[in-house]
C-alpha positions, -999 to 999 in steps of 0.1 A, spaced: 180 437 374 216 454 370 223 490 357 232 472 320 200 452 318 175 479 331 182 506 301 176 475 275 142 465 293 133 499 294 141 507 259 126 475 244 95 485 263 94 519 250 99 505 211 71 480 215 47 505 231 56 531 203 46 501 176 15 499 192 8 530 191 14 538 157 -8 508 144 -32 517 168 -38 554 154 -34 543 114 -56 514 115 -87 528 107 -67 544 77 -62 511 58 -97 516 44 -97 549 36 -102 553 -1 -78 571 -25 -78 609 -26 -54 632 -40 -26 619 -61 -32 585 -56 -60 588 -79 -36 594 -106 -6 577 -94 -24 542 -82 -59 541 -89 -59 553 -127 -22 542 -135 -21 514 -159 16 512 -157 17 493 -123 -10 467 -138 17 444 -148 55 439 -149 56 443 -184 65 476 -183 93 475 -155 121 482 -177 103 514 -186 103 524 -150 139 522 -151 143 543 -181 127 569 -164 94 569 -191 67 562 -164 61 588 -141 45 592 -108 13 596 -122 10 572 -147 21 598 -177 46 588 -203 83 604 -197 83 618 -162 98 615 -130 127 588 -124 117 569 -96 118 534 -106 119 517 -70 87 533 -60 71 527 -95 80 490 -83 65 486 -51 33 502 -63 34 474 -94 42 450 -64 13 458 -40 -12 456 -72 -2 423 -80 -9 414 -41 -40 433 -33 -54 450 -68 -67 479 -62 -76 477 -24 -63 504 -6 -53 487 28 -20 469 14 -5 498 1 -14 521 31 5 487 54 35 488 34 37 528 41 32 523 79 58 496 77 81 516 57 76 546 85 81 521 112 114 508 98 125 544 91 117 551 129 140 524 138 169 537 118 166 573 131 172 556 165 202 542 156 214 571 134 211 595 163 229 568 187 261 568 163 253 609 158 259 615 197 285 596 203 305 615 178 292 649 182 285 660 221 262 688 235 292 709 242 323 706 232 339 700 264 310 675 277 302 640 263 273 618 264 265 593 291 249 560 274 217 566 289 214 599 279 221 589 240 195 566 245 171 588 258 178 613 233 176 587 202 142 571 218 125 610 219 138 618 186 122 585 172 90 588 193 85 627 177 93 609 137 64 584 145 37 601 162 42 635 147 9 646 123 36 664 102 47 626 86 10 611 87 6 626 50 34 600 43 13 571 54 -23 582 46 -15 596 9 1 565 -6 21 580 -32 43 599 -2 58 565 -2 87 580 -22 95 602 4 98 568 27 116 551 3 138 576 -3 146 582 35 150 549 47 180 546 18 195 578 28 196 570 64 211 536 57 237 553 38 240 579 65 244 550 88 272 529 74 289 564 71 290 570 110 295 533 116 330 537 91 336 570 109 335 554 145 352 520 141 380 542 120 380 566 154 385 535 180 403 510 158 428 534 138 437 528 101 413 499 89 421 475 62 410 482 22 384 456 22 369 466 54 366 507 38 359 500 3 332 472 14 311 500 39 319 528 11 305 505 -15 276 500 12 274 542 14 274 543 -25 248 517 -28 220 527 -5 228 564 -17 214 552 -56 185 531 -43 175 566 -25 179 586 -60 160 557 -74 128 570 -47 131 603 -51 151 631 -61 153 647 -24 187 619 -15 207 643 -39 219 661 -6 237 633 9 271 639 -1 266 677 13 257 664 45 284 639 50 308 665 43 295 681 69 297 654 92 332 647 82 346 683 86 323 697 114 344 699 153 341 669 174 365 658 204 384 626 187 390 626 148 410 600 129 442 611 115 443 619 84 465 593 67 468 593 25 444 559 28 417 581 47 420 610 20 417 587 -8 391 569 8 369 598 10 380 615 -25 368 586 -35 337 584 -21 329 618 -29 337 612 -65 310 584 -69 283 602 -46 285 637 -66 286 615 -104 254 605 -93 243 632 -84 251 651 -120 237 621 -134 207 627 -116 206 666 -124 213 661 -163 200 628 -174 171 616 -153 159 649 -137 125 659 -153 133 690 -174 96 702 -171 99 708 -131 109 739 -135 82 756 -155 53 742 -136 54 774 -113 47 811 -128 74 824 -103 105 837 -112 138 821 -85 141 850 -67 100 851 -63 99 816 -55 128 822 -29 113 849 -12 80 829 -10 102 798 6 116 824 36 79 825 49 66 790 40 100 775 63 82 794 92 48 783 85 66 745 88 78 760 124 45 767 133 29 730 122 59 715 143 46 736 177 9 736 168 1 704 147 -33 713 142 -22 735 115 -18 708 93 -41 706 58 -42 691 24 -39 727 11 -28 762 21 -39 795 11 -1 808 11 -1 838 -20 33 838 -41 58 869 -33 54 888 -64 73 921 -49 103 928 -35 87 946 -8 68 920 15 77 928 50 71 886 62 96 874 35 122 896 43 118 889 82 113 854 73 148 855 52 165 874 82 154 851 104 169 823 84 205 841 84 200 844 120 197 805 126 227 796 100 246 821 115 245 806 151 251 772 134 283 785 120 298 807 147 285 781 175 301 752 159 326 745 185 307 757 218 277 737 207 292 713 180 255 686 179 232 715 172 248 738 147 256 707 127 217 695 133 206 731 118 226 730 88 217 690 79 179 704 86 185 732 59 206 713 33 179 687 28 151 711 25 167 731 4 164 713 -38 124 709 -31 118 743 -12 144 767 -23 162 759 -55 139 744 -78 105 766 -81 73 746 -77 39 749 -83 33 736 -50 46 762 -29 36 744 7 39 703 11 42 691 48 59 660 27 88 679 19 95 677 60 97 641 60 135 640 58 147 672 73 128 669 102 147 641 116 176 664 123 151 687 140 140 658 162 172 649 171 179 683 180 147 681 201 156 652 219 190 668 228 169 696 239 149 671 263 180 653 276 196 687 288 162 695 304 157 664 318 194 664 339 188 701 351 170 693 384 139 670 398 116 700 392 128 702 358 124 671 352 89 668 359 80 701 337 97 686 307 82 651 316 48 664 318 51 689 288 64 659 262 35 633 280 6 663 270 25 668 230 25 635 228 -14 629 233 -20 659 214 0 645 183 -26 612 185 -53 634 191 -49 650 156 -34 621 138 -70 600 150 -90 631 138 -68 634 105 -77 598 98 -109 602 100 -110 636 78 -92 613 54 -118 586 52 -141 610 31 -122 631 2 -156 659 6 -143 656 46 -106 662 34 -116 692 13 -137 708 38 -114 706 64 -86 720 41 -111 751 32 -119 754 68 -83 761 80 -72 783 51 -103 796 31 -98 804 -6 -76 768 -9 -72 765 -47 -66 725 -43 -89 723 -20 -119 739 -40 -112 717 -73 -111 685 -50 -145 694 -35 -160 703 -70 -147 674 -82 -160 651 -57 -195 666 -54 -200 663 -90 -199 627 -87 -227 625 -67 -265 639 -80 -280 647 -47 -248 676 -42 -255 690 -81 -269 722 -66 -239 726 -44 -212 719 -63 -219 745 -89 -209 775 -70 -181 757 -55 -166 746 -90 -171 781 -104 -150 798 -78 -127 772 -82 -124 777 -119 -108 814 -105 -85 802 -78 -72 766 -86 -48 757 -110 -65 720 -120 -90 737 -143 -91 706 -161 -105 687 -128 -129 716 -127 -141 714 -161 -146 676 -161 -167 680 -131 -190 712 -148 -195 684 -173 -204 660 -152 -225 684 -135 -241 698 -167 -249 661 -176 -267 652 -143 -291 683 -148 -299 675 -187 -283 703 -202 -265 686 -230 -256 719 -250 -236 735 -218 -219 704 -217 -206 708 -248 -200 744 -244 -174 734 -215 -156 705 -234 -151 735 -262 -138 755 -234 -111 727 -224 -101 722 -260 -92 760 -260 -71 759 -230 -55 725 -229 -48 718 -270 -18 698 -264 -31 675 -234 -47 643 -244 -71 642 -213 -86 668 -228 -94 652 -260 -109 624 -244 -135 647 -221 -142 660 -257 -149 629 -270 -165 619 -241 -187 645 -244 -196 636 -279 -204 599 -276 -232 606 -247 -247 637 -270 -243 605 -299 -224 625 -321 -200 597 -332 -181 611 -359 -172 640 -339 -164 613 -308 -139 594 -332 -122 625 -343 -117 636 -307 -105 600 -293 -81 597 -323 -66 631 -315 -62 619 -279 -48 585 -289 -22 603 -309 -10 622 -279 -9 594 -256 -9 561 -274 -9 545 -243 -47 551 -231 -65 517 -231 -98 533 -219 -95 560 -250 -91 524 -276 -122 509 -259 -146 535 -267 -133 547 -302 -141 512 -307 -175 515 -298 -180 549 -318 -165 531 -348 -190 506 -339 -220 526 -341 -206 543 -373 -207 507 -388 -168 507 -394 -165 473 -381 -128 464 -392 -117 493 -376 -130 487 -343 -118 452 -345 -84 466 -347 -89 488 -318 -101 461 -298 -71 439 -310 -43 467 -300 -60 467 -265 -47 429 -261 -54 418 -226 -54 449 -205 -74 446 -175 -98 476 -165 -97 493 -137 -136 496 -133 -158 463 -138 -181 479 -158 -155 488 -183 -142 455 -184 -178 439 -191 -182 463 -215 -153 452 -238 -159 417 -235 -198 427 -249 -180 450 -276 -162 420 -290 -195 401 -294 -210 433 -312 -181 434 -338 -183 398 -346 -156 386 -323 -173 363 -304 -143 338 -297 -127 369 -279 -160 376 -261 -161 345 -245 -124 343 -234 -130 377 -216 -164 368 -201 -149 336 -187 -114 354 -173 -143 380 -156 -164 355 -144 -135 342 -121 -123 376 -113 -155 394 -103 -174 386 -73 -199 408 -79 -217 424 -109 -222 465 -112 -264 470 -116 -254 491 -147 -236 461 -167 -260 437 -154 -279 435 -189 -248 429 -210 -236 405 -188 -270 381 -187 -263 385 -226 -224 375 -227 -238 344 -204 -263 331 -227 -241 336 -258 -215 317 -245 -232 292 -227 -246 284 -262 -221 295 -287 -218 259 -307 -257 271 -319 -249 301 -329 -217 306 -340 -214 293 -375 -248 313 -379 -239 348 -360 -267 371 -353 -298 346 -359 -302 337 -325 -307 362 -298 -299 362 -265 -332 373 -241 -336 405 -225 
């Protein structure tokens, strides 16, 4: 085997091993239930159930959580709709797609690293050998694929937004670097070549913006790459100036449209902090991210980080001073440390929109680091190669340290996959690492409230979560469930009144209040609450279903028939809801529709829920004997 073939075989073996390790680590997570944001974005999202809402995705009218008028992320929503057509609500296909996209991003990280190190050496006077670039690219790809900081993007299906945006972001960056290298080697290029590659950059940039707003930083990263000092640079001809000006004009036009037309105007109002307070808080958060890189066991779903409300917080000042030192090092060492300075600035630029410029209620989110960490991994790959080439002893130390770190990352990933298999384990892990974590307390409260055996344990957890959590609506709903499990109906009604006082403009609040009134047999009040919920959100089929039931109880049959007619052929997520809808058609004298729903469910359902077995038997008998009882409805009764 000659010298040229050996690195190729070594590279192929490394990539195959890396892919197998990633599949083995995340394979057990495919059967994990939907948790956290996936409950709203996937399980309860009615807009992904059919392609009839596709036009609404591209109008920015359907958000990530299924609510009306939200984020402009049509490609992500469309991918969820395709997943639903493939496997329904089975979690395995959603996480399989996330893992495949993550591996695709890893391949793009490898290619981008090779292109980047070919343009920017470690030192201004020292160029990279091809074997060194390949080794640095493999190390960066390994860290990207296996580090636990990226595990949330696979385990939490909704984080596909970051994976898709990063994938198109890297494709655009790769096209730009390829065009720069091609022009550096061949000199002046033809208009057809430059136009085609520039259009590819713009196209991938638009697709990145349509996946998530973080792609908005691409024009700045391209400008840094274009003007950063490097040994060889193409000459600034008129054609090159016009090409770069046209490319930047198109990219900045997309940025302006995203910020003015498609950007959600309510994002900045989700936090109770001023921009200065949020900026000081993020000065502390960035160093928490650095700690997570070095110590992956710090990762959790929630973080007990308080908001910086005064200007005298010493940790915020030290954090900000450290950031200024890093930025100063990147700028002053632009010529001496060409690649490292550019990587530091690129990481800060890609992190800045979500972590400092736009205040958000979520102060710490490891998923924000999915794109910025790519530049960190490239830098660590450069440092690894530098240490590897010092001496044989240093090579052994660096190799052993890197191997141990990879083993730790694999162990943390496996531990996280196990903890995400049950929601309660997930929340308990977060509370253990960060006592008083608000979102974790609310999630644990909601999980235990639905388990009658955990009702006594859930009550103190829910009361504590009511004091610290920002998602008080979820906590109130859990307290109502606990009250009904303990047969305290008056207490449930008082919680419902409290919800209406605090969330007077939220359709979910009126739906919960209507459910409480319906379970308490107060049909008139339940009807009123459901009608108020539908007025706020007309795209909620479950509310119409229970509104029709309350109208039937009051013998307002014509109105109940009208509400069922407005449902159309909507498919409900829960089988018991679909069976209840078919039975309700029969109860309001719509026997043809009832049998149509029954025939559809008979082909679709493999197991009938025990709570709906009696209604299912009645539907079965009625539809089998419909020719006997249809002309004289109600004279024939189904056996119990």
